[in-house]
MMTF fields as JSON, N, C-alpha, C and O atoms, coordinates in Angstrom:
{
  "mmtfVersion": "1.0.0",
  "mmtfProducer": "UNKNOWN",
  "numBonds": 239,
  "numAtoms": 240,
  "numGroups": 60,
  "numChains": 1,
  "numModels": 1,
  "chainsPerModel": [1],
  "groupsPerChain": [60],
  "chainIdList": ["A"],
  "bondAtomList": [4, 2, 8, 6, 12, 10, 16, 14, 20, 18, 24, 22, 28, 26, 32, 30, 36, 34, 40, 38, 44, 42, 48, 46, 52, 50, 56, 54, 60, 58, 64, 62, 68, 66, 72, 70, 76, 74, 80, 78, 84, 82, 88, 86, 92, 90, 96, 94, 100, 98, 104, 102, 108, 106, 112, 110, 116, 114, 120, 118, 124, 122, 128, 126, 132, 130, 136, 134, 140, 138, 144, 142, 148, 146, 152, 150, 156, 154, 160, 158, 164, 162, 168, 166, 172, 170, 176, 174, 180, 178, 184, 182, 188, 186, 192, 190, 196, 194, 200, 198, 204, 202, 208, 206, 212, 210, 216, 214, 220, 218, 224, 222, 228, 226, 232, 230, 236, 234],
  "bondOrderList": [1, 1, 1, 1, 1, 1, 1, 1, 1, 1, 1, 1, 1, 1, 1, 1, 1, 1, 1, 1, 1, 1, 1, 1, 1, 1, 1, 1, 1, 1, 1, 1, 1, 1, 1, 1, 1, 1, 1, 1, 1, 1, 1, 1, 1, 1, 1, 1, 1, 1, 1, 1, 1, 1, 1, 1, 1, 1, 1],
  "groupList": [{"groupName": "MET", "atomNameList": ["N", "CA", "C", "O"], "elementList": ["N", "C", "C", "O"], "formalChargeList": [0, 0, 0, 0], "bondAtomList": [1, 0, 2, 1, 3, 2], "bondOrderList": [1, 1, 2], "singleLetterCode": "M", "chemCompType": "L-PEPTIDE LINKING"}, {"groupName": "THR", "atomNameList": ["N", "CA", "C", "O"], "elementList": ["N", "C", "C", "O"], "formalChargeList": [0, 0, 0, 0], "bondAtomList": [1, 0, 2, 1, 3, 2], "bondOrderList": [1, 1, 2], "singleLetterCode": "T", "chemCompType": "L-PEPTIDE LINKING"}, {"groupName": "GLN", "atomNameList": ["N", "CA", "C", "O"], "elementList": ["N", "C", "C", "O"], "formalChargeList": [0, 0, 0, 0], "bondAtomList": [1, 0, 2, 1, 3, 2], "bondOrderList": [1, 1, 2], "singleLetterCode": "Q", "chemCompType": "L-PEPTIDE LINKING"}, {"groupName": "GLU", "atomNameList": ["N", "CA", "C", "O"], "elementList": ["N", "C", "C", "O"], "formalChargeList": [0, 0, 0, 0], "bondAtomList": [1, 0, 2, 1, 3, 2], "bondOrderList": [1, 1, 2], "singleLetterCode": "E", "chemCompType": "L-PEPTIDE LINKING"}, {"groupName": "LEU", "atomNameList": ["N", "CA", "C", "O"], "elementList": ["N", "C", "C", "O"], "formalChargeList": [0, 0, 0, 0], "bondAtomList": [1, 0, 2, 1, 3, 2], "bondOrderList": [1, 1, 2], "singleLetterCode": "L", "chemCompType": "L-PEPTIDE LINKING"}, {"groupName": "VAL", "atomNameList": ["N", "CA", "C", "O"], "elementList": ["N", "C", "C", "O"], "formalChargeList": [0, 0, 0, 0], "bondAtomList": [1, 0, 2, 1, 3, 2], "bondOrderList": [1, 1, 2], "singleLetterCode": "V", "chemCompType": "L-PEPTIDE LINKING"}, {"groupName": "SER", "atomNameList": ["N", "CA", "C", "O"], "elementList": ["N", "C", "C", "O"], "formalChargeList": [0, 0, 0, 0], "bondAtomList": [1, 0, 2, 1, 3, 2], "bondOrderList": [1, 1, 2], "singleLetterCode": "S", "chemCompType": "L-PEPTIDE LINKING"}, {"groupName": "ALA", "atomNameList": ["N", "CA", "C", "O"], "elementList": ["N", "C", "C", "O"], "formalChargeList": [0, 0, 0, 0], "bondAtomList": [1, 0, 2, 1, 3, 2], "bondOrderList": [1, 1, 2], "singleLetterCode": "A", "chemCompType": "L-PEPTIDE LINKING"}, {"groupName": "PHE", "atomNameList": ["N", "CA", "C", "O"], "elementList": ["N", "C", "C", "O"], "formalChargeList": [0, 0, 0, 0], "bondAtomList": [1, 0, 2, 1, 3, 2], "bondOrderList": [1, 1, 2], "singleLetterCode": "F", "chemCompType": "L-PEPTIDE LINKING"}, {"groupName": "ARG", "atomNameList": ["N", "CA", "C", "O"], "elementList": ["N", "C", "C", "O"], "formalChargeList": [0, 0, 0, 0], "bondAtomList": [1, 0, 2, 1, 3, 2], "bondOrderList": [1, 1, 2], "singleLetterCode": "R", "chemCompType": "L-PEPTIDE LINKING"}, {"groupName": "ILE", "atomNameList": ["N", "CA", "C", "O"], "elementList": ["N", "C", "C", "O"], "formalChargeList": [0, 0, 0, 0], "bondAtomList": [1, 0, 2, 1, 3, 2], "bondOrderList": [1, 1, 2], "singleLetterCode": "I", "chemCompType": "L-PEPTIDE LINKING"}, {"groupName": "CYS", "atomNameList": ["N", "CA", "C", "O"], "elementList": ["N", "C", "C", "O"], "formalChargeList": [0, 0, 0, 0], "bondAtomList": [1, 0, 2, 1, 3, 2], "bondOrderList": [1, 1, 2], "singleLetterCode": "C", "chemCompType": "L-PEPTIDE LINKING"}, {"groupName": "GLY", "atomNameList": ["N", "CA", "C", "O"], "elementList": ["N", "C", "C", "O"], "formalChargeList": [0, 0, 0, 0], "bondAtomList": [1, 0, 2, 1, 3, 2], "bondOrderList": [1, 1, 2], "singleLetterCode": "G", "chemCompType": "PEPTIDE LINKING"}, {"groupName": "TYR", "atomNameList": ["N", "CA", "C", "O"], "elementList": ["N", "C", "C", "O"], "formalChargeList": [0, 0, 0, 0], "bondAtomList": [1, 0, 2, 1, 3, 2], "bondOrderList": [1, 1, 2], "singleLetterCode": "Y", "chemCompType": "L-PEPTIDE LINKING"}, {"groupName": "ASN", "atomNameList": ["N", "CA", "C", "O"], "elementList": ["N", "C", "C", "O"], "formalChargeList": [0, 0, 0, 0], "bondAtomList": [1, 0, 2, 1, 3, 2], "bondOrderList": [1, 1, 2], "singleLetterCode": "N", "chemCompType": "L-PEPTIDE LINKING"}, {"groupName": "ASP", "atomNameList": ["N", "CA", "C", "O"], "elementList": ["N", "C", "C", "O"], "formalChargeList": [0, 0, 0, 0], "bondAtomList": [1, 0, 2, 1, 3, 2], "bondOrderList": [1, 1, 2], "singleLetterCode": "D", "chemCompType": "L-PEPTIDE LINKING"}, {"groupName": "LYS", "atomNameList": ["N", "CA", "C", "O"], "elementList": ["N", "C", "C", "O"], "formalChargeList": [0, 0, 0, 0], "bondAtomList": [1, 0, 2, 1, 3, 2], "bondOrderList": [1, 1, 2], "singleLetterCode": "K", "chemCompType": "L-PEPTIDE LINKING"}, {"groupName": "HIS", "atomNameList": ["N", "CA", "C", "O"], "elementList": ["N", "C", "C", "O"], "formalChargeList": [0, 0, 0, 0], "bondAtomList": [1, 0, 2, 1, 3, 2], "bondOrderList": [1, 1, 2], "singleLetterCode": "H", "chemCompType": "L-PEPTIDE LINKING"}, {"groupName": "TRP", "atomNameList": ["N", "CA", "C", "O"], "elementList": ["N", "C", "C", "O"], "formalChargeList": [0, 0, 0, 0], "bondAtomList": [1, 0, 2, 1, 3, 2], "bondOrderList": [1, 1, 2], "singleLetterCode": "W", "chemCompType": "L-PEPTIDE LINKING"}],
  "groupTypeList": [0, 1, 2, 2, 3, 4, 5, 4, 6, 7, 3, 8, 8, 4, 9, 10, 4, 1, 7, 7, 5, 11, 12, 10, 5, 10, 12, 13, 3, 9, 3, 14, 9, 15, 16, 3, 7, 9, 11, 1, 17, 7, 10, 5, 7, 4, 9, 9, 9, 4, 10, 6, 15, 11, 5, 16, 10, 18, 10, 8],
  "groupIdList": [1, 2, 3, 4, 5, 6, 7, 8, 9, 10, 11, 12, 13, 14, 15, 16, 17, 18, 19, 20, 21, 22, 23, 24, 25, 26, 27, 28, 29, 30, 31, 32, 33, 34, 35, 36, 37, 38, 39, 40, 41, 42, 43, 44, 45, 46, 47, 48, 49, 50, 51, 52, 53, 54, 55, 56, 57, 58, 59, 60],
  "secStructList": [7, 7, 6, 6, 6, 6, 2, 2, 2, 2, 2, 2, 2, 2, 2, 6, 6, 6, 6, 2, 2, 2, 2, 2, 2, 2, 2, 2, 2, 2, 2, 2, 6, 6, 7, 7, 7, 2, 2, 2, 2, 2, 2, 2, 2, 2, 2, 2, 2, 2, 2, 2, 2, 2, 2, 2, 2, 2, 2, 7],
  "xCoordList": [-8.612, -7.649, -6.704, -6.904, -5.034, -4.001, -3.272, -3.643, -2.278, -1.664, -0.695, 0.061, -0.67, -0.265, -0.793, -0.5, -1.774, -3.11, -3.457, -3.652, -3.43, -3.547, -3.116, -3.612, -1.863, -0.825, -0.457, 0.125, -1.113, -1.33, -2.577, -2.662, -3.421, -4.744, -4.693, -4.88, -4.27, -3.521, -2.576, -2.954, -1.166, -0.675, -1.284, -1.14, -2.005, -3.183, -3.917, -3.854, -4.94, -4.947, -4.74, -5.578, -3.094, -2.377, -2.556, -3.385, -1.837, -1.167, -2.092, -1.771, -3.756, -4.878, -5.527, -6.467, -4.831, -5.219, -4.244, -4.519, -3.118, -1.729, -2.342, -2.71, -2.522, -2.742, -3.814, -3.879, -4.844, -6.268, -5.268, -4.921, -4.911, -4.514, -3.975, -4.191, -2.726, -1.755, -2.522, -2.55, -3.453, -4.857, -5.461, -5.665, -5.758, -6.216, -5.731, -6.334, -4.467, -3.185, -3.135, -3.249, -2.971, -2.373, -3.681, -3.393, -4.639, -5.754, -6.509, -7.056, -6.471, -6.429, -5.194, -5.523, -3.801, -3.161, -3.151, -2.439, -3.862, -3.84, -5.289, -4.98, -6.504, -7.09, -7.062, -7.693, -6.145, -5.535, -5.082, -5.556, -4.23, -3.899, -4.949, -4.316, -6.265, -6.801, -7.042, -7.693, -6.613, -6.569, -8.159, -9.061, -8.448, -9.744, -8.91, -7.802, -10.148, -9.619, -9.493, -8.957, -9.693, -9.475, -9.867, -9.274, -11.321, -12.039, -11.272, -11.18, -10.799, -10.054, -8.69, -8.197, -8.111, -6.648, -6.531, -5.718, -7.705, -8.171, -8.073, -7.211, -9.28, -9.68, -8.517, -8.371, -7.875, -7.199, -6.066, -5.781, -5.598, -4.421, -5.405, -5.031, -6.237, -6.783, -6.808, -6.669, -7.066, -7.181, -5.52, -5.073, -5.063, -3.959, -3.12, -2.499, -3.011, -3.287, -3.566, -2.722, -4.669, -5.919, -4.907, -4.691, -4.543, -4.626, -2.864, -2.467, -2.144, -0.589, -0.882, -0.471, -1.617, -1.995, -2.198, -1.46, -3.422, -3.847, -2.77, -3.168, -1.661, -1.283, -0.084, 0.351, 0.436, 1.532, 0.64, 1.157, -0.287, -0.766, -0.83, -0.506, -1.366, -1.781, -0.381, -0.201, 0.393, 1.863, 2.596, 2.869, 3.035, 3.235, 2.56, 3.13],
  "yCoordList": [5.105, 4.98, 5.348, 5.946, 5.009, 5.08, 6.067, 6.013, 6.914, 7.84, 7.406, 8.051, 6.117, 5.239, 5.219, 5.721, 4.379, 3.979, 6.279, 6.763, 6.653, 7.911, 8.308, 8.87, 8.301, 8.364, 7.821, 8.302, 6.438, 5.651, 6.366, 7.063, 6.026, 6.827, 7.879, 7.785, 9.402, 10.663, 9.923, 9.8, 9.408, 8.98, 8.202, 8.558, 7.017, 6.311, 7.355, 7.552, 8.3, 9.714, 10.349, 10.461, 11.174, 11.965, 11.363, 11.633, 10.183, 9.515, 9.421, 9.79, 8.736, 9.502, 10.561, 10.688, 11.425, 13.151, 12.871, 12.152, 13.046, 12.748, 12.77, 13.735, 11.079, 10.417, 10.818, 10.461, 11.896, 11.793, 13.223, 13.209, 14.165, 15.496, 15.773, 16.825, 14.498, 13.903, 13.677, 14.274, 12.635, 12.52, 13.288, 13.081, 14.307, 15.578, 16.451, 16.776, 16.903, 17.144, 16.684, 17.244, 15.756, 15.045, 15.012, 15.284, 14.748, 14.965, 16.22, 16.342, 17.027, 19.133, 18.809, 18.893, 18.447, 18.883, 18.101, 18.403, 16.766, 16.666, 17.567, 18.259, 17.611, 18.259, 19.486, 19.809, 20.196, 21.409, 21.042, 21.8, 19.975, 19.957, 19.072, 18.121, 18.905, 18.81, 17.018, 16.511, 16.186, 14.96, 14.568, 15.374, 13.661, 13.436, 12.35, 11.815, 12.338, 11.819, 12.581, 11.945, 13.702, 14.015, 12.731, 11.729, 13.211, 12.192, 10.742, 10.369, 10.172, 8.752, 8.653, 7.606, 9.671, 9.898, 9.634, 8.89, 10.429, 10.589, 9.572, 9.288, 8.587, 7.601, 6.308, 5.62, 6.209, 5.496, 5.336, 4.38, 6.939, 7.365, 6.304, 5.335, 6.871, 6.316, 4.899, 4.419, 4.166, 2.791, 1.966, 0.976, 2.866, 2.005, 2.219, 1.212, 3.513, 3.873, 2.832, 2.5, 2.603, 1.743, -0.005, -0.617, -0.295, -1.352, -1.766, -2.911, -0.713, -0.819, -0.884, -1.814, 0.261, 0.143, -1.312, -1.915, -1.674, -3.043, -4.185, -5.191, -4.332, -5.501, -5.188, -6.163, -3.658, -3.632, -4.143, -5.018, -3.762, -4.451, -5.786, -6.191, -6.952, -8.036, -8.857, -9.933, -8.266, -8.624, -9.078, -10.233, -7.528, -7.584, -7.279, -7.492],
  "zCoordList": [38.023, 37.146, 37.801, 38.858, 37.207, 37.955, 36.826, 35.654, 37.225, 36.356, 35.719, 34.993, 36.0, 34.585, 33.264, 32.179, 33.78, 32.778, 32.372, 31.257, 33.017, 31.98, 31.456, 30.48, 31.738, 30.536, 29.145, 28.173, 29.468, 28.036, 27.424, 26.413, 28.242, 27.493, 26.495, 25.282, 27.55, 26.423, 25.252, 24.087, 25.803, 24.689, 23.226, 22.056, 23.79, 22.495, 21.769, 20.556, 23.013, 22.255, 21.334, 20.439, 21.288, 20.262, 19.561, 18.692, 19.582, 18.325, 17.254, 16.124, 17.636, 16.868, 16.465, 15.679, 17.183, 16.419, 15.901, 14.94, 15.993, 14.911, 13.847, 13.177, 13.586, 12.623, 11.504, 10.327, 12.442, 11.73, 11.227, 10.046, 11.899, 11.209, 10.297, 9.695, 9.779, 8.504, 7.72, 6.644, 8.096, 7.134, 6.225, 5.029, 6.991, 6.473, 5.54, 4.517, 5.932, 5.688, 4.084, 2.994, 4.426, 3.352, 1.957, 0.792, 2.274, 1.488, 1.022, -0.074, 1.886, 1.654, 0.228, -0.955, 0.707, -0.69, -1.498, -2.455, -1.583, -2.981, -3.669, -4.639, -3.346, -3.529, -4.236, -5.242, -3.488, -3.78, -5.371, -6.217, -5.844, -7.107, -7.75, -8.208, -8.018, -8.434, -8.256, -9.17, -7.277, -7.344, -6.31, -6.539, -5.46, -4.987, -3.895, -3.919, -2.881, -1.29, -0.378, 0.529, -0.041, 1.766, 2.373, 2.774, 2.273, 3.184, 3.933, 5.103, 2.616, 2.374, 2.783, 3.203, 2.671, 4.127, 4.872, 5.42, 5.278, 6.888, 7.415, 8.247, 6.859, 7.035, 7.196, 8.207, 6.127, 5.86, 7.335, 8.057, 7.305, 8.139, 9.832, 10.493, 9.875, 11.274, 11.675, 12.8, 10.235, 10.614, 10.719, 11.299, 9.94, 9.806, 11.297, 11.638, 12.32, 12.991, 14.563, 15.395, 14.541, 15.219, 15.485, 16.531, 14.191, 13.795, 14.206, 14.424, 14.229, 14.179, 16.163, 16.857, 16.673, 18.221, 18.888, 19.668, 18.335, 18.265, 18.139, 18.727, 17.619, 17.344, 18.656, 19.267, 19.051, 19.622, 21.01, 21.704, 21.282, 22.302, 22.529, 23.645, 21.258, 21.7, 21.702, 22.274, 21.088, 20.905, 21.914, 22.242, 22.608, 23.847, 25.115, 26.184]
}
C-alpha cells in the first residue's frame, strides 16, 4: 500500500467515525428530551456518509 492509499483510507475511516459520533450525539440528545431513535440517528448518519462517499468515488 502506498502512502497516498493509506491517507485516503484514514480519511475515509475518520469520516465514517465522525458521522457515527454525530449520529450518536444527536440520538442521545433526543433521548434526553424523551423522544425516540438513539440508534436510528447513528444508522442514518452512517448510511448518508457511505452513500455520499460512494457517489463521490463513482463520479470522480
